[in-house]
FIDOKE-240547 format. One line per field, with one value per residue (C-alpha): residue number from 1; residue in three letters; x, y, z. Coordinates in steps of 0.001 Angstrom, whole numbers, padded with zeros to 6 digits. Example, Ala and Ser with C-alpha at 12.3 -4.5 7.8 and 13.67 -1.06 7.14 Angstrom:
// FIDOKE-240547
nr (1 | 2);
rest (ALA | SER);
px (012300 | 013670);
py (-004500 | -001060);
pz (007800 | 007140);
This chain:
// FIDOKE-240547
nr (1 | 2 | 3 | 4 | 5 | 6 | 7 | 8 | 9 | 10 | 11 | 12 | 13 | 14 | 15 | 16 | 17 | 18 | 19 | 20 | 21 | 22 | 23 | 24 | 25 | 26 | 27 | 28 | 29 | 30 | 31 | 32 | 33 | 34 | 35 | 36 | 37 | 38 | 39 | 40 | 41 | 42 | 43 | 44 | 45 | 46 | 47 | 48 | 49 | 50 | 51 | 52 | 53 | 54 | 55 | 56 | 57 | 58 | 59 | 60 | 61 | 62 | 63 | 64 | 65 | 66 | 67 | 68 | 69 | 70 | 71 | 72 | 73 | 74 | 75 | 76 | 77 | 78 | 79 | 80 | 81 | 82 | 83 | 84 | 85 | 86 | 87 | 88 | 89 | 90 | 91 | 92 | 93 | 94 | 95 | 96 | 97 | 98 | 99 | 100 | 101 | 102 | 103 | 104 | 105 | 106 | 107 | 108 | 109 | 110 | 111 | 112 | 113 | 114 | 115 | 116 | 117 | 118 | 119 | 120 | 121 | 122 | 123 | 124 | 125 | 126 | 127 | 128 | 129 | 130 | 131 | 132 | 133 | 134 | 135 | 136 | 137 | 138 | 139 | 140 | 141 | 142 | 143 | 144 | 145 | 146 | 147 | 148 | 149 | 150 | 151 | 152 | 153 | 154 | 155 | 156 | 157 | 158 | 159 | 160 | 161 | 162 | 163 | 164 | 165 | 166 | 167 | 168 | 169 | 170 | 171 | 172 | 173 | 174 | 175 | 176 | 177 | 178 | 179 | 180 | 181 | 182 | 183 | 184 | 185 | 186 | 187 | 188 | 189 | 190 | 191 | 192 | 193 | 194 | 195 | 196 | 197 | 198 | 199 | 200 | 201 | 202 | 203 | 204 | 205 | 206 | 207 | 208 | 209 | 210 | 211 | 212 | 213 | 214 | 215 | 216 | 217 | 218 | 219 | 220 | 221 | 222 | 223 | 224 | 225 | 226 | 227 | 228 | 229 | 230 | 231 | 232 | 233 | 234 | 235 | 236 | 237 | 238 | 239 | 240 | 241 | 242 | 243 | 244 | 245 | 246 | 247 | 248 | 249 | 250 | 251 | 252 | 253 | 254 | 255 | 256 | 257 | 258 | 259 | 260 | 261 | 262 | 263 | 264 | 265 | 266 | 267 | 268 | 269 | 270 | 271 | 272 | 273 | 274 | 275 | 276 | 277 | 278 | 279 | 280 | 281 | 282 | 283 | 284 | 285 | 286 | 287 | 288 | 289 | 290 | 291 | 292 | 293 | 294 | 295 | 296 | 297 | 298 | 299);
rest (MET | ILE | ALA | SER | ASN | PHE | GLN | ARG | ARG | VAL | THR | PRO | LEU | ASN | LYS | ILE | ASP | LEU | GLU | ARG | ILE | ASP | ALA | ASP | ASN | SER | ARG | GLU | TYR | GLU | ASP | PHE | PRO | ALA | THR | PHE | ASP | VAL | LEU | GLY | PRO | MET | LEU | HIS | SER | LEU | PHE | GLN | GLU | HIS | TRP | GLN | GLU | LEU | GLY | LEU | GLY | HIS | ILE | VAL | ASN | GLY | SER | VAL | LEU | GLU | LEU | GLU | PHE | GLU | THR | ALA | PRO | LYS | ALA | CYS | TRP | MET | TYR | ASP | GLY | TYR | LEU | THR | VAL | ILE | ALA | PRO | GLY | TRP | HIS | MET | HIS | LEU | CYS | ILE | GLY | GLU | ASN | GLN | GLY | GLY | PRO | GLU | ARG | THR | ASN | SER | PRO | ALA | ILE | ARG | GLN | ALA | ARG | GLN | VAL | SER | ARG | ALA | ALA | LEU | TYR | ARG | GLN | LEU | ASN | ASP | ARG | GLY | LYS | PRO | GLN | SER | TRP | GLY | ILE | GLN | PHE | TRP | ASN | GLY | ASP | GLY | GLU | LYS | MET | MET | THR | ILE | PHE | LEU | PRO | ASN | PRO | PHE | LEU | GLY | GLU | GLY | GLU | ASP | PHE | LEU | PRO | GLU | HIS | GLN | PRO | ASP | LEU | THR | LYS | LEU | ALA | VAL | TYR | GLU | ASN | LEU | ARG | GLN | ILE | TYR | VAL | LEU | GLY | THR | MET | ASP | ILE | PRO | TYR | GLU | THR | ASN | PRO | LEU | THR | ARG | PRO | TYR | ILE | SER | VAL | CYS | ARG | SER | SER | ARG | CYS | ASN | ASN | GLY | ARG | ASP | TRP | GLN | SER | VAL | TYR | ASP | ALA | ILE | ALA | LEU | GLU | LEU | LYS | ALA | ALA | ASN | LEU | SER | VAL | ASP | LEU | THR | ALA | ALA | GLY | CYS | LEU | GLN | VAL | CYS | LYS | MET | GLY | PRO | ILE | VAL | PHE | TYR | SER | GLY | ASP | ASP | ARG | ASP | ARG | GLU | HIS | THR | TRP | TYR | THR | ARG | VAL | THR | PRO | ASP | VAL | ALA | LYS | GLU | ILE | VAL | THR | GLN | HIS | LEU | GLY | LYS | ASN | GLN | LYS | ILE | THR | LYS | HIS | LEU | TYR | PRO | GLN | ALA | SER | GLN | GLY);
px (000147 | 001363 | 003848 | 002553 | 002982 | -000427 | -001849 | -005492 | -006082 | -006450 | -004939 | -007860 | -007635 | -009828 | -011006 | -014753 | -016167 | -019055 | -020884 | -023544 | -025667 | -028844 | -030963 | -032265 | -029522 | -025829 | -023460 | -021244 | -017749 | -015690 | -012813 | -010228 | -006983 | -007117 | -004548 | -004646 | -004909 | -007557 | -009613 | -008830 | -010642 | -013624 | -014494 | -013425 | -016216 | -018929 | -018997 | -018703 | -020448 | -023350 | -023637 | -027097 | -027609 | -025567 | -025720 | -023290 | -023275 | -022075 | -023898 | -023396 | -024881 | -028136 | -028041 | -027615 | -026803 | -027227 | -026919 | -027722 | -026571 | -029308 | -026813 | -023791 | -020705 | -019362 | -015593 | -014125 | -010351 | -007540 | -005455 | -003470 | -004260 | -007979 | -010439 | -012671 | -016409 | -018262 | -021943 | -024772 | -025508 | -022959 | -019672 | -017691 | -013926 | -012733 | -008440 | -007219 | -003539 | -001283 | -002577 | 001153 | -000633 | -000603 | 002591 | 004924 | 004355 | 003188 | 001149 | 003249 | 002770 | 000883 | -001901 | -001223 | -001930 | -005101 | -006599 | -005966 | -008444 | -006805 | -009596 | -012172 | -015358 | -018079 | -020835 | -024163 | -026161 | -028410 | -031594 | -032497 | -032661 | -028964 | -030887 | -029498 | -031410 | -029051 | -025620 | -023111 | -019189 | -017805 | -014161 | -012130 | -009416 | -006112 | -007669 | -010131 | -013024 | -015842 | -015549 | -018004 | -020324 | -021315 | -024747 | -025330 | -028556 | -030814 | -033319 | -036136 | -036492 | -038423 | -038682 | -038638 | -037088 | -040685 | -040473 | -040870 | -044517 | -043139 | -041188 | -040562 | -037059 | -035662 | -032348 | -030595 | -029938 | -027253 | -025287 | -022963 | -022600 | -021814 | -019176 | -017604 | -017137 | -015674 | -013053 | -012094 | -012727 | -012368 | -010057 | -011333 | -012207 | -009552 | -009725 | -011403 | -008668 | -005480 | -004120 | -005564 | -007712 | -007397 | -003624 | -005085 | -003082 | -004934 | -004428 | -006341 | -006668 | -007390 | -010697 | -010902 | -011880 | -010709 | -006714 | -006872 | -007338 | -009375 | -006975 | -008332 | -008262 | -010138 | -008061 | -005761 | -008085 | -009295 | -005800 | -004472 | -007844 | -006888 | -003176 | -004378 | -006391 | -003707 | -001340 | -004016 | -003151 | -005064 | -005211 | -008163 | -008742 | -010382 | -011281 | -010567 | -012387 | -008685 | -005585 | -003854 | -001443 | -002792 | -002189 | -000607 | -002824 | -003881 | -002077 | -002233 | -001493 | -000553 | -000737 | 001819 | 002045 | 004234 | 007317 | 006973 | 004553 | 005518 | 002744 | 003929 | 001580 | 002479 | 002166 | 001533 | 000490 | -000575 | -002026 | 001070 | 002762 | 000036 | 000239 | 004167 | 002995 | 001140 | 004009 | 006898 | 005753 | 003056 | 004647 | 008172 | 008389 | 010539 | 008669 | 008742 | 011044 | 010574 | 006820 | 007388 | 005875 | 007640 | 010808 | 013340 | 011744 | 010930 | 013267);
py (000255 | 003643 | 004216 | 006977 | 008123 | 008248 | 011061 | 010652 | 014548 | 016288 | 019658 | 022190 | 023807 | 026737 | 027120 | 027706 | 028379 | 029444 | 028254 | 029776 | 026945 | 028318 | 031964 | 029780 | 027665 | 027473 | 025411 | 025970 | 024075 | 023269 | 021748 | 018980 | 017763 | 015255 | 013198 | 009386 | 008972 | 011633 | 010299 | 006288 | 006505 | 008538 | 006341 | 003556 | 004645 | 005427 | 002626 | -000169 | 001731 | 004293 | 002319 | 002020 | 006207 | 007379 | 007528 | 008582 | 009166 | 012002 | 015935 | 017623 | 020645 | 018705 | 015442 | 014011 | 009887 | 008588 | 005035 | 003970 | 000185 | -002146 | -004151 | -003494 | -003396 | -006802 | -005317 | -002138 | -002336 | -000023 | -000958 | 001079 | 004022 | 003528 | 002981 | -000436 | -000733 | -002937 | -003594 | -006197 | -005050 | -002400 | -001171 | 002334 | 003268 | 006392 | 007221 | 008614 | 007241 | 007432 | 005702 | 004290 | 001773 | -001724 | -003402 | -001837 | 001984 | 003050 | 006314 | 009596 | 011704 | 014077 | 011219 | 010192 | 013981 | 014180 | 011189 | 011745 | 013520 | 017067 | 018903 | 017115 | 019533 | 018789 | 020934 | 022267 | 023030 | 026179 | 027816 | 031782 | 032423 | 030627 | 028005 | 024317 | 022127 | 019042 | 017988 | 015958 | 015344 | 016495 | 015382 | 017164 | 015478 | 017310 | 018975 | 020689 | 018410 | 017431 | 013873 | 011586 | 013385 | 011432 | 012289 | 012508 | 011749 | 014619 | 015397 | 016637 | 013867 | 010007 | 006977 | 006406 | 009900 | 011287 | 014834 | 015123 | 017731 | 020988 | 022537 | 018219 | 017585 | 014546 | 016291 | 013199 | 012320 | 015059 | 013289 | 011754 | 015097 | 016590 | 013680 | 014099 | 018020 | 017545 | 014661 | 016005 | 019533 | 021090 | 018506 | 018592 | 014855 | 011990 | 010168 | 006441 | 004259 | 003457 | 003540 | 003863 | 001033 | 001000 | 000110 | -003167 | -005891 | -008248 | -010979 | -011350 | -013862 | -012938 | -014379 | -012753 | -015297 | -012188 | -013347 | -016302 | -018703 | -020788 | -021588 | -022967 | -019363 | -021196 | -023656 | -021123 | -019263 | -022032 | -023171 | -019058 | -019611 | -022928 | -022001 | -018837 | -020378 | -023083 | -020232 | -017652 | -014562 | -011915 | -010866 | -010602 | -012380 | -011700 | -012278 | -009256 | -009009 | -007937 | -007202 | -005673 | -008842 | -010585 | -013810 | -014860 | -015969 | -017192 | -013992 | -013117 | -009369 | -009179 | -005527 | -005828 | -005305 | -003131 | -004922 | -004045 | -001799 | -003136 | -004382 | -007826 | -009765 | -013268 | -015156 | -018690 | -019506 | -022847 | -024404 | -025131 | -022333 | -020132 | -021903 | -020524 | -017197 | -017599 | -019742 | -017956 | -014366 | -013239 | -015572 | -014810 | -011668 | -013730 | -013463 | -016331 | -014744 | -017597 | -016195 | -012254 | -010085 | -007591 | -009969 | -006820 | -004576 | -007080 | -010045);
pz (000082 | 000546 | 003414 | 005661 | 009068 | 010140 | 012479 | 014165 | 014312 | 011350 | 010897 | 009607 | 006242 | 006766 | 003911 | 002686 | -000769 | -002016 | -005673 | -007041 | -008478 | -010105 | -008850 | -006148 | -005252 | -004085 | -002476 | 000709 | 000652 | 003639 | 002519 | 004235 | 003419 | 000233 | 001313 | 001572 | 004811 | 005323 | 002289 | 003760 | 007113 | 005624 | 002642 | 005032 | 007514 | 004765 | 002919 | 005947 | 008553 | 007130 | 003964 | 004179 | 005010 | 001853 | -001685 | -004188 | -007727 | -009806 | -010838 | -013561 | -015438 | -016690 | -015574 | -012043 | -010888 | -007786 | -006477 | -002808 | -001473 | -000722 | 001029 | 002704 | 000207 | -000957 | -000827 | 000039 | -000979 | -002932 | -006122 | -008124 | -006230 | -006895 | -004057 | -005516 | -003873 | -004754 | -003952 | -005570 | -009447 | -009580 | -008376 | -008087 | -008359 | -006897 | -007456 | -003864 | -004067 | -007280 | -010365 | -011549 | -014222 | -013158 | -012638 | -015194 | -013830 | -017245 | -016458 | -016748 | -014079 | -015446 | -015285 | -012243 | -011329 | -013555 | -011963 | -008255 | -006032 | -005406 | -003381 | -000921 | 000942 | 002964 | 001187 | 002301 | -000588 | 000592 | -000810 | -001408 | 001988 | 002905 | 004327 | 004068 | 001962 | 001421 | 002801 | 000992 | -000012 | -003074 | -004743 | -007388 | -009787 | -010457 | -013490 | -011493 | -012694 | -010023 | -009239 | -007746 | -005081 | -001802 | -000648 | 003177 | 005220 | 004277 | 007767 | 005813 | 003749 | 005293 | 003977 | 000130 | -000056 | 000805 | 002245 | 006090 | 007372 | 007209 | 009977 | 011155 | 009886 | 011563 | 012964 | 013969 | 010599 | 010520 | 012830 | 010324 | 008820 | 011847 | 013032 | 009705 | 009914 | 013586 | 013052 | 008972 | 008646 | 012180 | 013477 | 016901 | 017110 | 016430 | 013413 | 014782 | 013703 | 014783 | 011464 | 007809 | 007418 | 003984 | 004174 | 005373 | 003804 | 001207 | -001402 | -005158 | -007632 | -011028 | -012063 | -015668 | -018856 | -021056 | -019890 | -018059 | -021058 | -019405 | -016438 | -013048 | -010740 | -008430 | -007422 | -006940 | -004701 | -002498 | -002071 | -000948 | 001643 | 003030 | 003751 | 004984 | 007431 | 008657 | 008844 | 011302 | 009332 | 008675 | 005266 | 003183 | 000237 | -002767 | -006763 | -009044 | -012677 | -013743 | -012278 | -015343 | -016420 | -019264 | -021024 | -018036 | -015598 | -012882 | -011583 | -007873 | -006094 | -002882 | -001678 | 000694 | 004623 | 007447 | 006669 | 002703 | 000886 | -002198 | -004195 | -005761 | -008974 | -009428 | -012835 | -013569 | -010503 | -009439 | -006230 | -004812 | -005948 | -003974 | -000770 | -001588 | -001458 | 001581 | 003776 | 002289 | 001206 | 003825 | 006628 | 006088 | 003747 | 000941 | -002277 | -004598 | -007527 | -010120 | -010879 | -009759 | -012572 | -014182 | -013844 | -014409 | -011467 | -008625 | -009256);
């Protein structure tokens, strides 16, 4: 993952902007640091602990896309700078780290900068009287373009997005917004994690049929699962749609841990090699050099 000296107390930016939306509405933005060690804990807590209360999507002039979670996300992890969150029927990616371009690191510095979140802010949407009507989080990329929007609980809306009776808002719904503001904007409360939860190590097996050429990824996955259990290692295991190493499957990716933050890709993995990856690499921090990819940079 991304090495860092994690700090639980955020240093406030003390930056507030007002954006005019139309004749009747404006947005008040309160910026907070768009660093991996700030965005990671915030997004992890939202998608793992508050998924049932929020929506996400995109807002551009003339269109709005809004998605909601019907059940808890099946996965929430980092890969090559992107946070991936998987829900039944859909998934999302948001670049909150450096997108290097896979194991060969083919992306230029300009591309890496353009894709990564460069600005983040809590917002309140205000009516023509300056009264807040909705709450959320907005992200911008390195080119200054608006990226994903997270829609936070709205005290004026009840079940099914119906408006509550006038003058009877459910103000308890503002708890998520207020908590985020205290932690990430004002810096008056600690981040509720000892370390960045998105640096938790995991191992992934590519299941893509496009490059797998019919190779048996499932037996590799099962072998890793059994070996992790036998070794009692606290490492998540997942299957991925693509790991950016094509026609050399089965592919196994390891995100790294506190001993070695470097990402590692393995090719031509058999169940026996999978067991070695767990016992030698994860257990003893000794990489299986014969199967590393690319050989030149990781051999």
